[in-house]
N, C-alpha and C positions, 0 to 999 in steps of 0.2 A: 773825275774820272780816276780810277786807280790804274796801275801798271797792268794787272791782270785783265781788267776790261779792254784796256787799249790793245793788249796783245791778241785778245780774241777778236777784236774789230779787225785788226789786220789781217789775220788769218782768214777771217770770213770774206773780206775783200779780196783778198789774193784768189780765193776760191772762186768767188763770183766774177772776177775779172779774168780768169783762166790764166793766172800768172804764177809761174814756178817761182821758187826763191831765187833761182839763179837769174831769170828774166828780170825780176823785181830788182836785184841787186844791181843789175845793168841799168836800170832806171835811176836808181839812187846814186850810184857812182856818176852817171851822166850829169845829175843835177849837182852833185858836189865838186866835181873835177872837170878840168879841160882836156885831160889827155885820154888816150884809149889804150888802158893797160888791163889785157884779159886776165893775167895772174892776180892783179889786185882786185879785179871784180870777183874773182873766185874766193878769194880771202874774205871779201865783204859779204858774200853770200854765205860763208860758213859762220861769220860774226852775226849776221842777221838772223840765222836759224838758232843760234844760241841766244841771242836777245829776245827772241819771240817765246823762249821757254824759261828764261831765268826771272825770278821774283824781284832781283835787284837792278833790272834794267831802268834806266833813268826815264821818267816819263817825257822828258824833252826829246829825247832820241826817238820814242814812238810817235810823239807829236809830229816830228819832221817827217817820219815815214807816212802817217796819215795825211799830211799836207802834200806829199809827193804823189800819193795815190789819187787824191783828189783833184789833182792838175791834170790826171790822165783823161783823154777824150772818151775812153771806154767807161770811165767812172761816170763822167757827165752824162753818157748816153743811157746808163742804167736808171737814171732817175729815182735815186735811192730816197730822196727826200730827207736826207740826214744833215742835220746842221751840226757843224763841229762846235762842241762846247768848249768854253774856254773861261777860265776865272778871271775876273777883273775886280781889283780890290776898289771899294768905293769908301770914301771918308764918311759917308753919311751912316754907314754901319759900324756899330761898335763891336769889339772884339768878341763877346759872348754870342752874339746874332751870327757873325761870321762862322764861329766854330760850329754852331748849332746847324747851319746851312750846310756846312761842309760834311758834318755827320749825316744829314738827311741825304745828301747827294750820295754819299758814299753807300748808304742802305738801298737807294733806289738803283744804283749801278748793280748791286747784288742780285736785284730782282730781274734784271734785264737779261 
C-alpha cells in the first residue's frame, strides 16, 4: 500500500471512530510515551495533521498509526472486517515476480 492510501485509511477511520486529530494524538502519545505532557500532545497533533497531508510521510509512521487505531476497542466494535496488509519477503519469489506483484498491488490500491 502506498502513503496516500494509508493516509486516506487513517482519515476514514478517525471519522468512523469519531476521533479528532487531538484525541488521536492523545492516544498516540499515550502509546509511545510514559508521561502526561499536554503541550507535547498538542505538538504531536500538529505533526499528525501534517503527516496525513504530506506525500513524503514515511509509511512506517502511518503503519504505527494504523496499529494504534486497530487496538482501540471502538475499532474492534465496528467489525470492519479489514485485514491489515503487510509485505513479507519470500525467498521462493524471484525479484521479477516480486516487482510485478508490487506494481499490481499499487494499481489495486488506486482503484480502492
